[in-house]
Backbone atoms as SQL, in Angstrom:
CREATE TABLE atoms (id INTEGER PRIMARY KEY, chain TEXT, resi INTEGER, resn TEXT, atom TEXT, x REAL, y REAL, z REAL);
INSERT INTO atoms VALUES
  (1, 'A', 1, 'MET', 'N', 9.092, -8.631, -13.903),
  (2, 'A', 1, 'MET', 'CA', 9.948, -7.479, -13.714),
  (3, 'A', 1, 'MET', 'C', 9.445, -6.601, -12.569),
  (4, 'A', 2, 'LEU', 'N', 8.151, -6.361, -12.535),
  (5, 'A', 2, 'LEU', 'CA', 7.581, -5.549, -11.470),
  (6, 'A', 2, 'LEU', 'C', 7.819, -6.191, -10.111),
  (7, 'A', 3, 'GLY', 'N', 7.703, -7.513, -10.044),
  (8, 'A', 3, 'GLY', 'CA', 7.960, -8.217, -8.793),
  (9, 'A', 3, 'GLY', 'C', 9.388, -8.015, -8.307),
  (10, 'A', 4, 'LEU', 'N', 10.340, -8.001, -9.213),
  (11, 'A', 4, 'LEU', 'CA', 11.731, -7.773, -8.836),
  (12, 'A', 4, 'LEU', 'C', 11.935, -6.357, -8.312),
  (13, 'A', 5, 'LEU', 'N', 11.283, -5.409, -8.932),
  (14, 'A', 5, 'LEU', 'CA', 11.387, -4.025, -8.463),
  (15, 'A', 5, 'LEU', 'C', 10.788, -3.889, -7.074),
  (16, 'A', 6, 'ALA', 'N', 9.631, -4.493, -6.864),
  (17, 'A', 6, 'ALA', 'CA', 8.978, -4.413, -5.560),
  (18, 'A', 6, 'ALA', 'C', 9.809, -5.119, -4.499),
  (19, 'A', 7, 'ALA', 'N', 10.387, -6.270, -4.832),
  (20, 'A', 7, 'ALA', 'CA', 11.189, -7.012, -3.867),
  (21, 'A', 7, 'ALA', 'C', 12.454, -6.252, -3.506),
  (22, 'A', 8, 'GLY', 'N', 12.994, -5.489, -4.441),
  (23, 'A', 8, 'GLY', 'CA', 14.223, -4.750, -4.188),
  (24, 'A', 8, 'GLY', 'C', 14.003, -3.421, -3.503),
  (25, 'A', 9, 'ALA', 'N', 12.792, -2.950, -3.505),
  (26, 'A', 9, 'ALA', 'CA', 12.500, -1.654, -2.887),
  (27, 'A', 9, 'ALA', 'C', 12.550, -1.777, -1.372),
  (28, 'A', 10, 'ALA', 'N', 13.113, -0.781, -0.725),
  (29, 'A', 10, 'ALA', 'CA', 13.175, -0.774, 0.732),
  (30, 'A', 10, 'ALA', 'C', 11.791, -0.502, 1.303),
  (31, 'A', 11, 'ARG', 'N', 11.459, -1.253, 2.336),
  (32, 'A', 11, 'ARG', 'CA', 10.198, -0.996, 3.033),
  (33, 'A', 11, 'ARG', 'C', 10.339, 0.293, 3.831),
  (34, 'A', 12, 'ALA', 'N', 9.365, 1.130, 3.732),
  (35, 'A', 12, 'ALA', 'CA', 9.422, 2.414, 4.428),
  (36, 'A', 12, 'ALA', 'C', 9.390, 2.229, 5.940),
  (37, 'A', 13, 'ASP', 'N', 8.748, 1.157, 6.411),
  (38, 'A', 13, 'ASP', 'CA', 8.623, 0.953, 7.853),
  (39, 'A', 13, 'ASP', 'C', 9.597, -0.106, 8.371),
  (40, 'A', 14, 'ASP', 'N', 10.744, -0.241, 7.734),
  (41, 'A', 14, 'ASP', 'CA', 11.745, -1.241, 8.092),
  (42, 'A', 14, 'ASP', 'C', 12.551, -0.764, 9.302),
  (43, 'A', 15, 'PRO', 'N', 12.359, -1.392, 10.476),
  (44, 'A', 15, 'PRO', 'CA', 13.077, -0.947, 11.669),
  (45, 'A', 15, 'PRO', 'C', 14.597, -1.085, 11.557),
  (46, 'A', 16, 'ALA', 'N', 15.080, -2.097, 10.846),
  (47, 'A', 16, 'ALA', 'CA', 16.534, -2.254, 10.694),
  (48, 'A', 16, 'ALA', 'C', 17.113, -1.063, 9.928),
  (49, 'A', 17, 'ARG', 'N', 16.387, -0.607, 8.939),
  (50, 'A', 17, 'ARG', 'CA', 16.813, 0.580, 8.187),
  (51, 'A', 17, 'ARG', 'C', 16.773, 1.812, 9.080),
  (52, 'A', 18, 'GLY', 'N', 15.747, 1.912, 9.906),
  (53, 'A', 18, 'GLY', 'CA', 15.650, 3.028, 10.843),
  (54, 'A', 18, 'GLY', 'C', 16.812, 3.052, 11.818),
  (55, 'A', 19, 'GLU', 'N', 17.210, 1.874, 12.291),
  (56, 'A', 19, 'GLU', 'CA', 18.355, 1.816, 13.200),
  (57, 'A', 19, 'GLU', 'C', 19.636, 2.259, 12.492),
  (58, 'A', 20, 'ARG', 'N', 19.823, 1.823, 11.259),
  (59, 'A', 20, 'ARG', 'CA', 21.008, 2.251, 10.495),
  (60, 'A', 20, 'ARG', 'C', 21.026, 3.772, 10.326),
  (61, 'A', 21, 'LEU', 'N', 19.868, 4.352, 10.038),
  (62, 'A', 21, 'LEU', 'CA', 19.786, 5.809, 9.895),
  (63, 'A', 21, 'LEU', 'C', 20.122, 6.501, 11.207),
  (64, 'A', 22, 'ALA', 'N', 19.581, 5.985, 12.305),
  (65, 'A', 22, 'ALA', 'CA', 19.847, 6.581, 13.616),
  (66, 'A', 22, 'ALA', 'C', 21.334, 6.511, 13.946),
  (67, 'A', 23, 'ARG', 'N', 21.953, 5.377, 13.676),
  (68, 'A', 23, 'ARG', 'CA', 23.397, 5.246, 13.939),
  (69, 'A', 23, 'ARG', 'C', 24.194, 6.237, 13.083),
  (70, 'A', 24, 'GLN', 'N', 23.810, 6.351, 11.830),
  (71, 'A', 24, 'GLN', 'CA', 24.539, 7.219, 10.904),
  (72, 'A', 24, 'GLN', 'C', 24.394, 8.697, 11.261),
  (73, 'A', 25, 'TYR', 'N', 23.164, 9.131, 11.520),
  (74, 'A', 25, 'TYR', 'CA', 22.903, 10.559, 11.691),
  (75, 'A', 25, 'TYR', 'C', 22.852, 11.026, 13.140),
  (76, 'A', 26, 'CYS', 'N', 22.623, 10.110, 14.083),
  (77, 'A', 26, 'CYS', 'CA', 22.367, 10.525, 15.458),
  (78, 'A', 26, 'CYS', 'C', 23.315, 9.904, 16.484),
  (79, 'A', 27, 'GLY', 'N', 23.969, 8.810, 16.094),
  (80, 'A', 27, 'GLY', 'CA', 24.768, 8.035, 17.026),
  (81, 'A', 27, 'GLY', 'C', 25.988, 8.734, 17.597),
  (82, 'A', 28, 'ALA', 'N', 26.443, 9.796, 16.980),
  (83, 'A', 28, 'ALA', 'CA', 27.603, 10.514, 17.520),
  (84, 'A', 28, 'ALA', 'C', 27.275, 11.187, 18.854),
  (85, 'A', 29, 'CYS', 'N', 25.992, 11.444, 19.093),
  (86, 'A', 29, 'CYS', 'CA', 25.588, 12.115, 20.334),
  (87, 'A', 29, 'CYS', 'C', 24.633, 11.278, 21.182),
  (88, 'A', 30, 'HIS', 'N', 23.709, 10.564, 20.532),
  (89, 'A', 30, 'HIS', 'CA', 22.653, 9.832, 21.240),
  (90, 'A', 30, 'HIS', 'C', 22.962, 8.350, 21.375),
  (91, 'A', 31, 'ALA', 'N', 22.563, 7.764, 22.502),
  (92, 'A', 31, 'ALA', 'CA', 22.621, 6.311, 22.665),
  (93, 'A', 31, 'ALA', 'C', 21.582, 5.701, 21.740),
  (94, 'A', 32, 'ILE', 'N', 22.004, 4.746, 20.953),
  (95, 'A', 32, 'ILE', 'CA', 21.126, 4.112, 19.978),
  (96, 'A', 32, 'ILE', 'C', 20.656, 2.750, 20.474),
  (97, 'A', 33, 'GLY', 'N', 21.485, 2.068, 21.243),
  (98, 'A', 33, 'GLY', 'CA', 21.183, 0.714, 21.689),
  (99, 'A', 33, 'GLY', 'C', 20.284, 0.664, 22.911),
  (100, 'A', 34, 'ARG', 'N', 20.077, -0.555, 23.383),
  (101, 'A', 34, 'ARG', 'CA', 19.201, -0.778, 24.538),
  (102, 'A', 34, 'ARG', 'C', 19.882, -0.507, 25.870),
  (103, 'A', 35, 'ALA', 'N', 21.212, -0.447, 25.897),
  (104, 'A', 35, 'ALA', 'CA', 21.886, -0.287, 27.184),
  (105, 'A', 35, 'ALA', 'C', 23.090, 0.656, 27.139),
  (106, 'A', 36, 'ASP', 'N', 23.430, 1.195, 25.979),
  (107, 'A', 36, 'ASP', 'CA', 24.619, 2.040, 25.889),
  (108, 'A', 36, 'ASP', 'C', 24.351, 3.441, 26.435),
  (109, 'A', 37, 'ALA', 'N', 25.432, 4.135, 26.735),
  (110, 'A', 37, 'ALA', 'CA', 25.329, 5.517, 27.206),
  (111, 'A', 37, 'ALA', 'C', 25.459, 6.443, 25.998),
  (112, 'A', 38, 'SER', 'N', 24.797, 7.580, 26.084),
  (113, 'A', 38, 'SER', 'CA', 24.929, 8.577, 25.018),
  (114, 'A', 38, 'SER', 'C', 26.348, 9.120, 25.032),
  (115, 'A', 39, 'PRO', 'N', 27.000, 9.203, 23.861),
  (116, 'A', 39, 'PRO', 'CA', 28.329, 9.799, 23.808),
  (117, 'A', 39, 'PRO', 'C', 28.343, 11.228, 24.353),
  (118, 'A', 40, 'ARG', 'N', 27.253, 11.912, 24.187),
  (119, 'A', 40, 'ARG', 'CA', 27.107, 13.263, 24.734),
  (120, 'A', 40, 'ARG', 'C', 26.140, 13.156, 25.913),
  (121, 'A', 41, 'ALA', 'N', 26.596, 13.485, 27.094),
  (122, 'A', 41, 'ALA', 'CA', 25.831, 13.260, 28.320),
  (123, 'A', 41, 'ALA', 'C', 24.456, 13.924, 28.314),
  (124, 'A', 42, 'ASP', 'N', 24.321, 15.060, 27.662),
  (125, 'A', 42, 'ASP', 'CA', 23.034, 15.762, 27.672),
  (126, 'A', 42, 'ASP', 'C', 22.099, 15.335, 26.536),
  (127, 'A', 43, 'ALA', 'N', 22.517, 14.375, 25.728),
  (128, 'A', 43, 'ALA', 'CA', 21.679, 13.886, 24.624),
  (129, 'A', 43, 'ALA', 'C', 20.877, 12.686, 25.121),
  (130, 'A', 44, 'PRO', 'N', 19.561, 12.733, 25.036),
  (131, 'A', 44, 'PRO', 'CA', 18.758, 11.611, 25.561),
  (132, 'A', 44, 'PRO', 'C', 18.981, 10.323, 24.770),
  (133, 'A', 45, 'ALA', 'N', 18.962, 9.226, 25.489),
  (134, 'A', 45, 'ALA', 'CA', 19.032, 7.911, 24.850),
  (135, 'A', 45, 'ALA', 'C', 17.736, 7.676, 24.091),
  (136, 'A', 46, 'PHE', 'N', 17.841, 7.179, 22.879),
  (137, 'A', 46, 'PHE', 'CA', 16.640, 6.957, 22.066),
  (138, 'A', 46, 'PHE', 'C', 15.701, 5.939, 22.700),
  (139, 'A', 47, 'ARG', 'N', 16.232, 5.008, 23.485),
  (140, 'A', 47, 'ARG', 'CA', 15.378, 3.987, 24.124),
  (141, 'A', 47, 'ARG', 'C', 14.434, 4.596, 25.162),
  (142, 'A', 48, 'ASP', 'N', 14.708, 5.837, 25.575),
  (143, 'A', 48, 'ASP', 'CA', 13.878, 6.497, 26.584),
  (144, 'A', 48, 'ASP', 'C', 12.860, 7.473, 25.999),
  (145, 'A', 49, 'LEU', 'N', 12.935, 7.732, 24.711),
  (146, 'A', 49, 'LEU', 'CA', 12.052, 8.738, 24.118),
  (147, 'A', 49, 'LEU', 'C', 10.579, 8.412, 24.314),
  (148, 'A', 50, 'HIS', 'N', 10.209, 7.129, 24.230),
  (149, 'A', 50, 'HIS', 'CA', 8.797, 6.760, 24.369),
  (150, 'A', 50, 'HIS', 'C', 8.264, 7.026, 25.774),
  (151, 'A', 51, 'ARG', 'N', 9.137, 7.216, 26.725),
  (152, 'A', 51, 'ARG', 'CA', 8.693, 7.541, 28.094),
  (153, 'A', 51, 'ARG', 'C', 8.309, 9.015, 28.207),
  (154, 'A', 52, 'ARG', 'N', 8.807, 9.806, 27.280),
  (155, 'A', 52, 'ARG', 'CA', 8.519, 11.245, 27.285),
  (156, 'A', 52, 'ARG', 'C', 7.238, 11.585, 26.517),
  (157, 'A', 53, 'TYR', 'N', 7.026, 10.868, 25.414),
  (158, 'A', 53, 'TYR', 'CA', 5.868, 11.116, 24.547),
  (159, 'A', 53, 'TYR', 'C', 5.783, 9.996, 23.531),
  (160, 'A', 54, 'PRO', 'N', 4.640, 9.832, 22.889),
  (161, 'A', 54, 'PRO', 'CA', 4.547, 8.809, 21.832),
  (162, 'A', 54, 'PRO', 'C', 5.540, 9.129, 20.722),
  (163, 'A', 55, 'VAL', 'N', 6.340, 8.157, 20.317),
  (164, 'A', 55, 'VAL', 'CA', 7.375, 8.416, 19.309),
  (165, 'A', 55, 'VAL', 'C', 6.784, 8.848, 17.978),
  (166, 'A', 56, 'GLU', 'N', 5.536, 8.490, 17.715),
  (167, 'A', 56, 'GLU', 'CA', 4.881, 8.934, 16.482),
  (168, 'A', 56, 'GLU', 'C', 4.836, 10.462, 16.396),
  (169, 'A', 57, 'HIS', 'N', 4.862, 11.113, 17.543),
  (170, 'A', 57, 'HIS', 'CA', 4.822, 12.574, 17.567),
  (171, 'A', 57, 'HIS', 'C', 6.106, 13.190, 17.008),
  (172, 'A', 58, 'LEU', 'N', 7.144, 12.385, 16.851),
  (173, 'A', 58, 'LEU', 'CA', 8.400, 12.878, 16.273),
  (174, 'A', 58, 'LEU', 'C', 8.368, 12.941, 14.749),
  (175, 'A', 59, 'ALA', 'N', 7.385, 12.316, 14.140),
  (176, 'A', 59, 'ALA', 'CA', 7.356, 12.202, 12.677),
  (177, 'A', 59, 'ALA', 'C', 7.451, 13.564, 11.986),
  (178, 'A', 60, 'GLU', 'N', 6.656, 14.501, 12.393),
  (179, 'A', 60, 'GLU', 'CA', 6.665, 15.820, 11.744),
  (180, 'A', 60, 'GLU', 'C', 8.010, 16.519, 11.928),
  (181, 'A', 61, 'SER', 'N', 8.549, 16.447, 13.137),
  (182, 'A', 61, 'SER', 'CA', 9.843, 17.081, 13.398),
  (183, 'A', 61, 'SER', 'C', 10.961, 16.427, 12.602),
  (184, 'A', 62, 'LEU', 'N', 10.909, 15.108, 12.469),
  (185, 'A', 62, 'LEU', 'CA', 11.929, 14.418, 11.677),
  (186, 'A', 62, 'LEU', 'C', 11.831, 14.809, 10.204),
  (187, 'A', 63, 'ALA', 'N', 10.621, 15.018, 9.730),
  (188, 'A', 63, 'ALA', 'CA', 10.418, 15.379, 8.325),
  (189, 'A', 63, 'ALA', 'C', 10.796, 16.840, 8.044),
  (190, 'A', 64, 'GLU', 'N', 10.559, 17.699, 9.006),
  (191, 'A', 64, 'GLU', 'CA', 10.810, 19.130, 8.797),
  (192, 'A', 64, 'GLU', 'C', 12.159, 19.581, 9.328),
  (193, 'A', 65, 'GLY', 'N', 12.788, 18.751, 10.144),
  (194, 'A', 65, 'GLY', 'CA', 14.059, 19.107, 10.769),
  (195, 'A', 65, 'GLY', 'C', 13.825, 19.495, 12.212),
  (196, 'A', 66, 'ILE', 'N', 14.341, 18.696, 13.116),
  (197, 'A', 66, 'ILE', 'CA', 14.157, 18.975, 14.544),
  (198, 'A', 66, 'ILE', 'C', 14.994, 20.197, 14.898),
  (199, 'A', 67, 'ALA', 'N', 14.330, 21.207, 15.399),
  (200, 'A', 67, 'ALA', 'CA', 15.017, 22.419, 15.842),
  (201, 'A', 67, 'ALA', 'C', 15.018, 22.421, 17.359),
  (202, 'A', 68, 'THR', 'N', 16.199, 22.551, 17.942),
  (203, 'A', 68, 'THR', 'CA', 16.313, 22.574, 19.399),
  (204, 'A', 68, 'THR', 'C', 17.090, 23.812, 19.808),
  (205, 'A', 69, 'GLY', 'N', 17.117, 24.063, 21.088),
  (206, 'A', 69, 'GLY', 'CA', 17.916, 25.150, 21.613),
  (207, 'A', 69, 'GLY', 'C', 19.383, 24.761, 21.721),
  (208, 'A', 70, 'HIS', 'N', 19.690, 23.544, 21.334),
  (209, 'A', 70, 'HIS', 'CA', 21.049, 23.020, 21.420),
  (210, 'A', 70, 'HIS', 'C', 21.819, 23.393, 20.150),
  (211, 'A', 71, 'PRO', 'N', 22.847, 24.211, 20.255),
  (212, 'A', 71, 'PRO', 'CA', 23.517, 24.707, 19.042),
  (213, 'A', 71, 'PRO', 'C', 24.298, 23.641, 18.265),
  (214, 'A', 72, 'ASP', 'N', 24.703, 22.562, 18.900),
  (215, 'A', 72, 'ASP', 'CA', 25.496, 21.539, 18.209),
  (216, 'A', 72, 'ASP', 'C', 24.657, 20.531, 17.439),
  (217, 'A', 73, 'MET', 'N', 23.369, 20.491, 17.674),
  (218, 'A', 73, 'MET', 'CA', 22.533, 19.507, 17.004),
  (219, 'A', 73, 'MET', 'C', 22.193, 19.993, 15.601),
  (220, 'A', 74, 'PRO', 'N', 22.578, 19.186, 14.598),
  (221, 'A', 74, 'PRO', 'CA', 22.253, 19.607, 13.225),
  (222, 'A', 74, 'PRO', 'C', 20.757, 19.474, 12.964),
  (223, 'A', 75, 'GLU', 'N', 20.253, 20.315, 12.111),
  (224, 'A', 75, 'GLU', 'CA', 18.838, 20.243, 11.733),
  (225, 'A', 75, 'GLU', 'C', 18.752, 19.401, 10.464),
  (226, 'A', 76, 'ILE', 'N', 18.307, 18.154, 10.621),
  (227, 'A', 76, 'ILE', 'CA', 18.221, 17.222, 9.508),
  (228, 'A', 76, 'ILE', 'C', 16.750, 16.981, 9.188),
  (229, 'A', 77, 'ALA', 'N', 16.378, 17.177, 7.945),
  (230, 'A', 77, 'ALA', 'CA', 15.018, 16.887, 7.485),
  (231, 'A', 77, 'ALA', 'C', 15.074, 15.577, 6.703),
  (232, 'A', 78, 'PHE', 'N', 14.417, 14.552, 7.233),
  (233, 'A', 78, 'PHE', 'CA', 14.416, 13.239, 6.593),
  (234, 'A', 78, 'PHE', 'C', 13.256, 13.118, 5.620),
  (235, 'A', 79, 'PRO', 'N', 13.459, 12.401, 4.500),
  (236, 'A', 79, 'PRO', 'CA', 12.335, 12.126, 3.603),
  (237, 'A', 79, 'PRO', 'C', 11.339, 11.181, 4.287),
  (238, 'A', 80, 'ALA', 'N', 10.122, 11.144, 3.793),
  (239, 'A', 80, 'ALA', 'CA', 9.030, 10.394, 4.432),
  (240, 'A', 80, 'ALA', 'C', 9.382, 8.937, 4.683),
  (241, 'A', 81, 'GLU', 'N', 10.040, 8.273, 3.720),
  (242, 'A', 81, 'GLU', 'CA', 10.356, 6.856, 3.913),
  (243, 'A', 81, 'GLU', 'C', 11.379, 6.661, 5.034),
  (244, 'A', 82, 'ASP', 'N', 12.272, 7.615, 5.235),
  (245, 'A', 82, 'ASP', 'CA', 13.221, 7.536, 6.343),
  (246, 'A', 82, 'ASP', 'C', 12.522, 7.796, 7.675),
  (247, 'A', 83, 'VAL', 'N', 11.591, 8.723, 7.687),
  (248, 'A', 83, 'VAL', 'CA', 10.817, 8.994, 8.903),
  (249, 'A', 83, 'VAL', 'C', 10.071, 7.739, 9.327),
  (250, 'A', 84, 'SER', 'N', 9.429, 7.074, 8.395),
  (251, 'A', 84, 'SER', 'CA', 8.690, 5.843, 8.714),
  (252, 'A', 84, 'SER', 'C', 9.622, 4.778, 9.272),
  (253, 'A', 85, 'ALA', 'N', 10.802, 4.638, 8.689),
  (254, 'A', 85, 'ALA', 'CA', 11.761, 3.644, 9.164),
  (255, 'A', 85, 'ALA', 'C', 12.263, 4.004, 10.566),
  (256, 'A', 86, 'LEU', 'N', 12.555, 5.263, 10.806),
  (257, 'A', 86, 'LEU', 'CA', 13.013, 5.686, 12.126),
  (258, 'A', 86, 'LEU', 'C', 11.941, 5.457, 13.190),
  (259, 'A', 87, 'ILE', 'N', 10.708, 5.801, 12.889),
  (260, 'A', 87, 'ILE', 'CA', 9.614, 5.591, 13.848),
  (261, 'A', 87, 'ILE', 'C', 9.421, 4.100, 14.104),
  (262, 'A', 88, 'ALA', 'N', 9.487, 3.279, 13.058),
  (263, 'A', 88, 'ALA', 'CA', 9.341, 1.819, 13.223),
  (264, 'A', 88, 'ALA', 'C', 10.442, 1.288, 14.140),
  (265, 'A', 89, 'TRP', 'N', 11.654, 1.787, 13.980),
  (266, 'A', 89, 'TRP', 'CA', 12.747, 1.342, 14.831),
  (267, 'A', 89, 'TRP', 'C', 12.554, 1.830, 16.266),
  (268, 'A', 90, 'LEU', 'N', 12.179, 3.092, 16.454),
  (269, 'A', 90, 'LEU', 'CA', 11.945, 3.604, 17.812),
  (270, 'A', 90, 'LEU', 'C', 10.882, 2.794, 18.535),
  (271, 'A', 91, 'ARG', 'N', 9.879, 2.333, 17.815),
  (272, 'A', 91, 'ARG', 'CA', 8.838, 1.493, 18.431),
  (273, 'A', 91, 'ARG', 'C', 9.414, 0.186, 18.962),
  (274, 'A', 92, 'THR', 'N', 10.450, -0.346, 18.308),
  (275, 'A', 92, 'THR', 'CA', 11.037, -1.603, 18.788),
  (276, 'A', 92, 'THR', 'C', 11.724, -1.391, 20.133),
  (277, 'A', 93, 'LEU', 'N', 12.135, -0.191, 20.443),
  (278, 'A', 93, 'LEU', 'CA', 12.803, 0.083, 21.706),
  (279, 'A', 93, 'LEU', 'C', 11.820, 0.170, 22.869),
  (280, 'A', 94, 'GLU', 'N', 10.531, 0.222, 22.587),
  (281, 'A', 94, 'GLU', 'CA', 9.506, 0.286, 23.623),
  (282, 'A', 94, 'GLU', 'C', 9.289, -1.072, 24.276),
  (283, 'A', 95, 'ARG', 'N', 9.723, -2.135, 23.634),
  (284, 'A', 95, 'ARG', 'CA', 9.500, -3.488, 24.144),
  (285, 'A', 95, 'ARG', 'C', 10.476, -3.839, 25.225);
C-alpha cells in the first residue's frame, strides 16, 4: 500500500509538472517554450531567465509571491513542491 502511495505522489522536482504550472499561471504573459514570443512584449521569456541570474534565486520569490512594479502581474505564492517543480523545469531551459 505504501508503495502505491509513493508511486502516485507527484515528484516535487518534476520538470513536466513545472512546465504545466508555468503554462497555467504564467503563459498568458510570458513565453514558456524554447522559441515562442511572450504574449506580452514586456514580459521576459522564461528561457532567458538563467541569463539574468541563477534560476534557483527565484525560489524564495516564487514561494512568497513575486512582487514587481508591474501592476498587471498577479502576486502568486506557490507551495514548496510547486516551487521545486518550476525551478526543475526552468533548469531544462538552460540546455
